[in-house]
C-alpha positions in Angstrom: -103.7 51.3 -38.5 -105.2 52.9 -35.5 -107.9 54.4 -37.7 -108.8 51.1 -39.1 -109.1 49.6 -35.6 -111.2 52.5 -34.5 -113.5 52.1 -37.5 -113.9 48.4 -36.8 -114.8 49.2 -33.2 -117.4 51.7 -34.4 -118.9 49.1 -36.7 -119.0 46.5 -34.0 -120.6 48.9 -31.5 -123.2 49.9 -34.2 -124.0 46.3 -34.9 -124.3 45.4 -31.2 -126.4 48.5 -30.5 -128.7 47.5 -33.5 -129.0 44.0 -32.1 -129.9 45.2 -28.7 -132.4 47.7 -30.1 -134.0 45.0 -32.2 -134.2 42.7 -29.2 -135.9 45.3 -27.2 -138.2 46.1 -30.0 -139.3 42.4 -30.4 -139.8 42.1 -26.7 -142.0 45.2 -26.5 -144.0 44.1 -29.6 -144.4 40.5 -28.5 -147.8 39.0 -29.5 -150.1 38.1 -26.6 -151.9 35.0 -27.9 -154.4 35.4 -25.0 -155.8 38.5 -26.9 -157.3 36.4 -29.7 -161.0 37.1 -30.5 -163.7 35.3 -28.6 -165.7 33.1 -31.0 -169.0 31.2 -30.8 -169.2 27.5 -31.9 -170.8 24.2 -31.1 -168.9 22.1 -28.5 -168.7 19.1 -30.8 -168.7 18.9 -34.6 -170.3 15.4 -34.5 -171.6 13.1 -31.9 -173.7 9.9 -31.6 -176.5 10.1 -29.1 -177.9 6.8 -27.9 -181.5 6.4 -26.5 -183.1 3.4 -25.0 -186.1 2.2 -27.0 -188.4 -0.6 -25.8 -192.0 -1.2 -24.7 -191.2 0.3 -21.3 -189.4 3.3 -22.7 -191.0 4.4 -26.0 -191.2 8.0 -24.9 -189.6 11.3 -25.2 -186.1 12.3 -24.0 -184.7 15.9 -23.8 -181.2 16.2 -25.1 -178.8 19.2 -24.7 -176.5 20.4 -27.5 -173.9 22.8 -26.0 -172.9 26.0 -27.7 -169.6 27.4 -26.3 -167.2 30.4 -26.3 -163.6 29.8 -27.3 -160.5 32.0 -27.7 -159.6 35.1 -25.8 -158.0 34.1 -22.5 -160.4 31.0 -22.3 -162.2 32.9 -19.5 -165.8 33.9 -19.2 -166.5 37.4 -20.5 -168.4 40.2 -18.9 -171.3 40.4 -21.3 -174.0 38.0 -22.4 -173.9 36.5 -25.9 -177.1 35.8 -28.0 -177.1 33.0 -30.5 -179.7 31.7 -33.0 -179.6 28.3 -34.7 -181.5 26.5 -37.4 -181.9 23.0 -38.8 -179.6 22.5 -41.7 -181.0 21.1 -45.0 -178.5 18.3 -44.9 -180.3 16.7 -41.9 -181.7 13.2 -42.5 -183.7 13.4 -39.3 -187.2 15.0 -39.7 -188.6 17.4 -37.2 -191.9 16.0 -35.8 -190.8 12.4 -36.5 -187.4 11.7 -34.9 -187.1 15.0 -32.9 -188.5 18.4 -32.1 -186.3 21.5 -31.8 -187.3 23.0 -28.5 -185.1 26.1 -28.6 -183.8 27.9 -31.7 -182.1 30.7 -29.7 -180.1 30.9 -26.5 -178.2 33.3 -24.4 -174.8 32.5 -22.9 -175.0 34.6 -19.7 -172.2 36.9 -18.7 -169.6 35.0 -16.7 -170.5 31.7 -18.4 -168.8 30.0 -21.3 -171.6 27.7 -22.6 -175.4 27.2 -22.9 -177.4 24.5 -24.5 -179.8 24.2 -27.4 -182.4 21.7 -26.5 -184.2 19.1 -28.6 -186.6 16.3 -27.6 -186.0 12.9 -29.2 -189.0 10.8 -30.1 -187.5 7.4 -29.4 -190.5 5.4 -30.6 -189.7 6.5 -34.1 -186.0 5.8 -34.1 -184.9 2.8 -36.2 -181.9 1.1 -34.6 -180.9 -0.2 -38.1 -181.2 3.2 -39.8 -180.2 6.0 -37.5 -181.0 9.5 -38.6 -178.7 12.6 -38.4 -179.8 16.0 -37.1 -177.5 18.8 -38.4 -177.8 22.2 -36.7 -176.2 25.4 -37.9 -175.4 28.7 -36.0 -177.1 31.4 -38.0 -176.3 34.5 -36.0 -174.5 35.7 -32.9 -173.7 38.9 -31.1 -170.0 37.6 -31.3 -168.0 36.3 -34.2 -169.0 32.8 -35.3 -166.1 30.3 -35.7 -165.6 27.9 -38.6 -167.2 25.2 -36.4 -170.7 26.6 -36.9 -172.3 23.2 -37.6 -172.9 20.1 -35.6 -174.3 16.7 -36.5 -176.1 14.4 -34.0 -176.7 10.8 -34.9 -179.9 9.8 -33.2 -179.3 6.1 -32.4 -181.8 3.8 -30.8 -180.4 1.4 -28.2 -182.0 -1.7 -26.8 -181.9 -2.9 -23.2 -178.6 -4.5 -22.3 -178.4 -8.3 -22.1 -174.9 -9.8 -22.2 -176.2 -13.2 -23.4 -177.5 -11.8 -26.7 -173.9 -11.3 -27.8 -173.1 -15.0 -27.6 -172.6 -16.5 -31.1 -170.7 -16.5 -34.4 -169.7 -13.3 -36.1 -168.4 -12.2 -39.5 -165.3 -10.1 -38.9 -163.8 -7.5 -41.2 -160.5 -6.0 -40.1 -156.8 -5.4 -40.7 -156.4 -9.0 -41.5 -159.2 -9.3 -44.1 -162.5 -11.2 -43.6 -162.7 -14.1 -41.1 -165.0 -15.7 -38.5 -165.0 -14.9 -34.8 -166.7 -16.8 -32.0 -168.0 -15.0 -28.9 -169.0 -16.9 -25.8 -169.6 -16.2 -22.1 -166.6 -14.6 -20.4 -164.9 -15.4 -17.1 -166.4 -12.5 -15.2 -169.7 -10.6 -15.0 -170.5 -8.7 -18.2 -167.5 -10.1 -20.1 -167.2 -11.9 -23.3 -164.5 -14.3 -24.5 -163.7 -13.6 -28.2 -161.8 -16.3 -30.0 -160.1 -16.1 -33.4 -160.0 -12.3 -32.9 -157.4 -11.8 -35.7 -156.9 -13.6 -39.0 -154.0 -15.4 -37.2 -156.2 -16.6 -34.4 -155.9 -15.7 -30.8 -158.4 -14.6 -28.2 -159.3 -11.8 -25.8 -161.6 -11.0 -23.0 -163.7 -7.8 -23.2 -166.0 -6.2 -20.7 -169.1 -4.3 -21.9 -170.6 -1.4 -20.1 -174.1 -2.2 -18.9 -175.5 1.2 -20.1 -176.2 0.8 -23.8 -176.5 4.6 -24.2 -172.8 4.7 -23.3 -171.6 1.5 -25.1 -168.0 1.4 -24.1 -165.7 -1.6 -24.0 -162.7 -2.4 -21.8 -160.1 -5.2 -22.5 -159.2 -7.6 -19.7 -157.1 -10.0 -21.7 -154.0 -10.0 -19.5 -156.0 -10.5 -16.3 -157.5 -13.7 -17.7 -154.5 -14.8 -19.7 -156.3 -14.6 -23.0 -153.5 -14.1 -25.5 -153.7 -13.0 -29.1 -150.6 -15.0 -29.8 -147.3 -16.1 -28.2 -144.6 -14.0 -29.6 -141.3 -15.9 -30.3 -139.3 -13.4 -28.4 -141.6 -11.4 -26.1 -144.0 -14.2 -25.1 -147.7 -13.6 -24.6 -149.3 -10.7 -26.6 -152.5 -9.3 -25.3 -155.2 -7.0 -26.7 -155.3 -3.9 -24.5 -157.7 -0.9 -24.2 -156.9 2.2 -26.1 -159.6 4.2 -24.4 -163.0 2.9 -23.1 -164.7 4.9 -25.9 -162.5 3.6 -28.7 -164.3 0.2 -28.9 -168.1 0.1 -28.8 -171.2 -2.1 -29.3 -174.8 -1.8 -30.5 -177.3 -3.5 -28.2 -180.0 -3.9 -30.8 -178.1 -5.9 -33.4 -175.2 -7.0 -31.1 -172.5 -5.8 -33.4 -169.1 -5.1 -31.9 -166.4 -2.6 -33.1 -163.1 -3.5 -31.6 -159.9 -1.4 -31.7 -157.0 -2.3 -29.4 -153.3 -2.1 -28.8 -151.1 -5.2 -28.9 -149.0 -5.3 -25.7 -146.4 -7.7 -24.3 -144.6 -7.6 -21.0 -142.0 -5.2 -22.3 -144.5 -2.7 -23.6 -146.9 -2.1 -26.5 -146.4 -2.1 -30.2 -147.2 1.0 -32.2 -150.6 1.6 -33.9 -153.8 -0.2 -33.2 -155.7 -3.2 -34.7 -159.4 -2.9 -35.7 -162.2 -5.3 -36.3 -165.9 -4.9 -37.1 -167.9 -7.9 -35.9 -171.4 -8.5 -37.3 -173.4 -11.3 -35.8 -174.5 -14.1 -38.1 
């Protein structure tokens, strides 16, 4: 019997020792995710770039498209990085018409994490109803190129901002199907009162940014008591901002894209509601 107990102890000690050894081994061999490779890519895979176009501003704008380093310890590295890019055949924008590529190569200096490719945008040739897309591709680099080696830039013409041009009747398409929306002067500067916002009715107040190249929208419904509906249990329900960039407008055709949360005094419902408004 003593021998059996002794053997069990030996087995227990061997197992415990093996576990401790394995634990130490795993600890010593632990992966440092900060040692991942440093890669080159565009900062954005897609972006819309808005440019004012009118009789006063028919000219040329310079626009930067950043190329960045990612990975490693997310810190600048001690050597410079050379990168070359080209216009991808999938582009619908034409060089010499909507844009000119000013730089096809760049150097990210040592100690920096980004540098721009530059284009000039020929705004007089931009059609606000038919934006063209420039697609750029990273061709070579002195570092490894990431999977995000392409970027697309929608070259969108914007018209001068005038809040009164948004007043009128709109055809709406959204989560509730197709319906009609009325947009009139709002209760504060640069605001609009939108009625019949959903297929069930209701209203909201939105404030438009005055810079049409950054066409963001904020909801001010609760402030001005503009309710989507009166909930049987929670009371007034308001359209509320998701982010300023989530909803947007186009200053040339006065269209509105609205996406909002539905909130009551106790909090917000899950998900968002969307509506695309096209002026009649």
